[in-house]
N, C-alpha and C positions, 0 to 999 in steps of 0.2 A: 689316639692321643686325646687327652682331656682338653677341654676348652680353657685357655689361659685366662680369658676374661672372667669365667666363673670361678677360678681359683683365687682371684684377688678382688674381693668385694669392696675393700677399703678404697682401692684406686678407682673403681667404678663409681663409688659414692662421691669421691672428691671430684671426679670429672663431671658428673651430673650436676653437683652443686655449682661448679665453676660455670657450666653452660647456662644454668638457670640465672646465676648472678649476672653474667654477660648479657643475657636476653633482657633482664629487668633493667639493667643500667644503660642499655643501648640508647634509649630516648634521651636520657639526661646527658650522656656523652655527646650526642649530636648537638644539643643546645649549647653545651660548654664549648665545643669546637667552633660552632658558628660565632659565638661571642668573642673567642680568641682571635678568629680571623678578622673580625671587624676592628678589634683593638690593634692588631698587627698592621692592618692597612693604615690606620690613623697614625701609628707611631712612625711608619716608614714613608709617610706621605711626603715629607720634605727631603730626607736623604735620597730617596729614589726618584725624586722630581716627578711624582705621579701627576701633579697639577699640570706641568708642561706636557707630559705625555697625553693626558686626556684632552688638552687644548689642541695639540697637533692631530689627535685622532678625530676630534670634532671638525677640524678644518678639512681633513681628508674626506670625511663622510659628507660634508657640505659640497665638496667638488664632484661627488658622484652624480651621474645623470639618472633620471627616472628609469631609463632602460635597465640599469643595473638592478634596481629594486624590483622591476617587473621580472627580470630573469631569476633573482633570488627567491621571490615568492612563488614564481612558477615552478622552479626546481623543487622547492619544499613541498608544493602541492603534488608534484609528480611522485616524489619519493614516498610521501605519506599515502598516496593513492595505491602505489604498488604494495606497500605494507598492508593496507586495508584489504586488497584483493587476496593476498596470501593468507592473512588471518581468517578471512571469510571462507576460503577454500579449506583451510585446516580445520576450522570449526565444523563445517558441513561434513567433512570426511571422518574426523575423529571425535567430534563432540566437545572439544575444549579449545582454549586459546593457546597458541604456540608460545607467545611471550609469557603468558601466565604459567604455563607448564614448565618452561625453562627457569623462570624465576623461582618457582616452588622447588624445583629439583636441585638447583645450584645455590640459591641464596638462603633458603630456609635452614640447611645444616650449618651455614656460617653464622646465622643469627641464633642458633641454639634451639631451633624448632625440631619437632619429631616427625620423621617421615611417615606418611600415611600408609597403612598396611594394605590399602585397596589397590596399590600398584602391583602387588604380587599376584601369583596364580589365580585365575578366575574359574577354572573349570575342574570338574571331577572326572576322573578317568572312567572308561566304560565299564570296568569290572567293579566299580563302586568304591575304589580306594581313592581317597581325596589326595589331590596334589598340593603344592606348597601352601595353599590357602585353605585350611580346614574350617575356618570360621564362617565361610560363605557357602553353606550347604545348599542354600536355595538356588545356587547357580549351577546345579548339576544339569548336564545335558542328557536328554533322553532320546532313544530311537523313536522316530516317527512311526506310529503303528500302521499308518496308511501310506507309507512311502511308495513312490511310483517305481516303475521298472526302468532301468537305465537305457537298455537297448530299444525298447518299444515305446518309451514315452519321453524321457529326458533327451535322448539323442535326436529324436525327431524334432524337438524344439530347437536344438542347436542347428540342425540342418536348415530349418526354415528361417530362423532369425540371426544365426551366426553368433549367438550369445551363449555363454556357458551358464546353465542354471544352478550348478553345484559348485561350491567353493572347495578349495583343496583341503581346508580344515575339516569340512563335512565329510568328504570322501575318505580322508585319513581315519576319521572315527569309524566309518563303515568298515574299513579294512581291519581295524582292531576288533570290531564286532565279529567279523567273519573268521578271523584267526581264532577267536575265543570259542565260537560256536562249533567250528568244523575241525577241531584238532583230532577227533576220533577217540574212541574208548580204549584203544590199545596202549599199553605202557610205553611202547616205542613207536615212533613214527615210521610208517611204511614209506618207500621211496616216492610213491605218487602223492602221499600226504605232505611230504617235505616240499615237493614241487608246488603243491597248492598253497602251502604256507607262504612260499615266495611269491606266488601269483597274486595273492590278495594284497601284497605290499607294492606291487608294480603300479607306477603312476600312469603309465601309458595303457589305454584300454586294449589296444591291439596286442601288447605284450602280455596282458592278462589272459586274453583269449588263446594266444599261442601256448602259454603255459598250461592252460586247461586241456588242450589237445595233446600236449606232451604227456600229461598225467594219464589221459585215456589210452595213449599208446602203451604205457606201462601196465595199466590195469583197466580193462573195459568196464569194470564194476566200480569205478570211482564216482560215487554219488556227488561229492563236492564239485567235481569238474562239470557235471551236468547242471548243477545249481548256478555256477558262474556263467556258463553259456546261456542259460535261460535268462539270467539277469542282464548280461552284457551284450550277447551277440544276437539274440532273438529280436527281430524288428517288429513283430506283431505279438499281441497277447495270446493268440492261438498257438503260435510257435513256442512261446514261452511255456504255455500250459503243457504242451507235448513233452518238452524237455523236463519239466518238473515231474510229470508222471513217470518218465523213464528213471529219474533220480529216486522217486519214491519206491519204485519196484526193487531197487538194489540198495536201499539205505540201511537195511538190516535193523539192528536194535539201538542204533545211535539216537538217543532221545532228542538231542539238539537238532540234528538233521531232520528227524521226523516232524518235530514241531514246526520248524522253519518251512519245510516243504509243504506240509499240509496247510499252513496258514497262507502261503503264497498261492496254492491251488485254489483255496477259498476266495482269495482276492481276484484270481483270474476268472472264476465263475461269476463273481459280482460284476466285473468289468465287461464280461461278455453277455450280460443280461440274464444269467441264470441265478437270480437273486435268492429264490427259495432254496436252491441247492447250496448256495454259499452260506446261508443262515444255518442250514443243517450241519454243514461241515464245521462251522465255527462252534456251534453248540457241542458237537461231538468232541472237538478238540479241547474245549474247556472242561468237559466232563472227564475226558481221558487223562488230562494233566491239570488237575485243579490247583496244584501248588505253583503254577507258573503265572500267577496273577500279575507279576511285575512286567510281563510282556504286553499287558494292556490289550489282550485279544477282545475284551468286552467292548472296546471302542470301535473295532471293526464290526462287531455284532450290532451295536447301536446304529451305526450308519446304514447297514443293510436293512435293519428293521424299519428305519425311517423311510427308506426307499419303498418298502412294501406298505408304508402307512399303517403298520401294525403298532399303533400307539399304546395299546394295553401291554403288549410285550416289551415295548421300550420302557414303560413305567416299571415293569417288573424287574428289568435289568438295573434301572436306576435305584430301585429300592434296595438292591443288594450291594451296589458299588458306591452310591452316594452316601457314604457313612462317615461320621466325624472322625473315626479312627483310621480311615484310608486316605491316601494322598489324592488330592483333587486334580482336575484337569479342565481345560476349556470345554472339552467335549461333554464332560459330566455336568458342569455348571450351566452351560448354554443350552444343552438338550433339556435339562430340567426347566429352564426358563421358557424354552419353546413350547413345551407341553402345557405349562400354565398359561402362557400367552395365547395359545391356540384356543383355549376354552372360552376366552372372552374377546379376542381381538376382532372377530368378524362383526361385532356390534359396538366396538369401542369408538367413541368420539371424544376428542379433547374438549370441545365446547360443552358437550353434555356433562362430561366428568367434572368440569370446573364449576358448573351450576349446581349439580346435585351431590358432588363428591364421589369418591370411588366406592364401589361395592366391595364386599369381602373377597370375592373371587378376583376382581381387578387389583385389589391391594396385594393379594398373594402373587399375582403375575408381576406387578411392578417390583415387589420386594425380591422376587426371583431374578429379575433383570438386573436390579442393583447388586445383588450378590454376584452374579456372573461378571458384571462389569468391574466390580472391585477385584475379582480374581484376575481377570485379564482385560485391562481397559483398551487394548488395541483392536479387539475383535469388531466392535460396532461399526467402525469406519469402513471395514471391508464388507460387512454384511449390508450396509447402507450404500455401498458402492461410492463412497467418498474418496477411497483410495483404490488404485488399480491392483489387481491380484497378479501374483507370479506363481510359477510352479513351486510347490512346497519343498523344503529341504528334506534330506534323509534323517536329520536329527533336529530336535526342537528344544527350546528352553521354556519350561513351564512359566506362565505369566508373561512371557516375552512376545516380541513381534513375530518371531519364527513360529511359535505355537498358534498365534492368531492367523497367520497366513495359511498354515496347514488346516486349521479348523474351517475357516471360511471357504477354502478351495473345495472341500468336500460337502459342506453343510449349507452353503448359500442356497442351493436348490430346494432344500427342505424348508427353509424359512420362507422362501417365495411361494411354496406350495400352500402354506398355512395362511389363509386369507386374513389380511390385516395385521399379521404378526410383526412385519417390518415397520408398519406405521406405529404400532404401540412401542416398539423399540426406539424408533426415531423420536417419539414424544417424551420418553422417560429416561433414556440411558444417561444423559448428562446430569440428571439429578443425583446420580451416585456420588459425584465429587463434593457435593455439599455435606455428605455424611462422613467423609473420610477426613480425619484431622490433618491439618497442614501446618508446618511441614510434616512429612510422612514419618513421624516418630512412632506411631502405632496405627494399626489397622482398625477397621470397624467389625468385620466378620472374619477376616483372615489376618495372618501375620502382616507386618508392614511390608509395603512393596519393596522388593530388593533393588539396590542401587546398581547392580552389576549387569542388568539385562541388556543395556545398550551395547556394551563392549562385546558381550557374548553373541548377541544377535548380529553384530557387524561381521563376526567371524563365520557365522552360519549362513547368512544371506548374501546373495551376489552383490557386487559393487554397483550395478545399475539400478538396484532397488533402494528407494529412500526409506531408511529404517525409521519406524515409528518410535518416538521417545516419550516416556511418561515418568515423572511429570515433565511438562514442557520446559526446556531449559531457556533461561533468559540469555540474551546476547552478552558475551563477556565484556568487561569494562574496556579492554584494549581495542576491541572492534569499534565501540562507540567513540572512544577517544581518537583513534586514527581517522574515523569518518568525519568527526568534527574538525580535526586539524586539517584534513585535506580540503574540506569545504571552506574553512576560514582562510587558508592561504590562497586558495584559488580565487576567492572573492577579493582578497587584498591585491593579487596580481591584476585582476580585471580593473579594479578601481584605480590602481596606480597607473595603469596604461591609459585609462580614459581621462583621469583628472590628476595629472602629475603635481601641479602647484598645490592644489588643495590637500592632497595626501602628504606632501612635504610639510605643510604647516601642521597637519594632524600628527605626523610622526614626531616633530620637534616638541609639540605640546605633550605628547604621550611620554616621551623620554624625560622631559623636564619634570613631569609629575611623578614618574617612576623613581627618579633619583632624589626627589625632594626629601623623603624621610632620611636618606643618608646624610644630606647636608644638615638637616635639623639635628641628627644625632651628633655630628661633628661639632656643631655650635654648642650644644649642651655639654659635651665633654670638655670643650675649652673653657666654658664658664664655670664648670664644676671643679676642675683640677687647676692648681696654680701653674702659671706659665713656667716657673723654675723647674717644676717636676718634669714637665714634658721636655724642657731643654736638656736636663740631665739624662732622661731616658733616651733621648735622641742621640746624645753623645755616646751612650753605651752601645 
């Protein structure tokens, strides 16, 4: 059925004009309404006996004891304090003010405002098809090239700490990955493949493992089942490697399975200390499947080469992948910065550099650090151990905190091994922000920093981790307002309790000063308008 809104452009145009006119005239309507209220109060002053009502109210207020005012101000302070606590919690958890969010969501449409498009879909699906928000391509979620093993690493962390290192959103993305990778080349799913399709979707780890054994009962040569057992059930890297070798022997010609298994076997070799073997396996894999660059196997290779301290080979890999036409990553940018910093960091001194200036090699290193920090400003705090590290997620958001956690988790040791590299980073990384225009309307070397990273990172990282936010958000107005209101009313309650007579005199003086403009306005109106006019208006 066709869109009815699109079939009637004249009504849409009239509606938009009406909204814009209402939005423009809202301020003037408020002023007119306020003036009419003042006039109405003055006109009804005598018929409604407002003078006598105010006098009786003032007598009633004068009879109240100071305890009443202490209770009133104390209750106001308590309520505003509770609002402050809730606002602060909401801001820490969601990065915005609850009152502000509700106001924008419900009041802006009434005032003719346009809803922000940033509230709709933030992510891109795993198969590359964008979801409801196609304009935010920079918020695509990528699979972490160095993701850990669930059974042998993530689960061990849970056993020790009792905390879940992976979010449901992250695991759901992995399930989609596995369903995409391991569907098989046959036009129709075999029974064991159908079982495995369901197994990847299971939320309970034990249910996934049972489904894998069920698939093996149907067919002992089900390679995907061995992959799941290696990822989920194996409690050591050695056991996971054995299961991956079994899966490799029966994988057949399924390219997705072959690439996945060979990559994980190379990672097993790296974790077990057989780094040269891991490097060879990664090189062979990249040579055998050169068109699978989007899997970022070169990032696994870079990390293994850094472990071998084969810096010439690292530079050769960077020369191929650190190209302007290829997508960047924290691994590419920071590894390039590490190599340049390593060449000068052992002799670098901030004091000497301030006296004689930077040499060309030092300038190249500083520029490389600035480039890396502009790409991902969250990484330095983890490398400098200003923030505590957690286990990296299975998926990352480029330029986000999740990518910073994943990079620092595997590469912090390589920065520590290069003498003076962290010192050079410490002295120079904050200088990056003087080069980036603010507000972040445009970048310096890269595209402007995306505004959706915080929301996506909160979905990818566990709740016990404090998500790094860039640029740093200022406290919302309503948090400052409720904090000031809570403090002010608490101070009034304390002063009223301690000095009741003095605060009573102060309150009377305050209210008399507050209502003085109203009396002045009434006197002017009486002198300006003839008394007969007001008499006739009152009779009406």
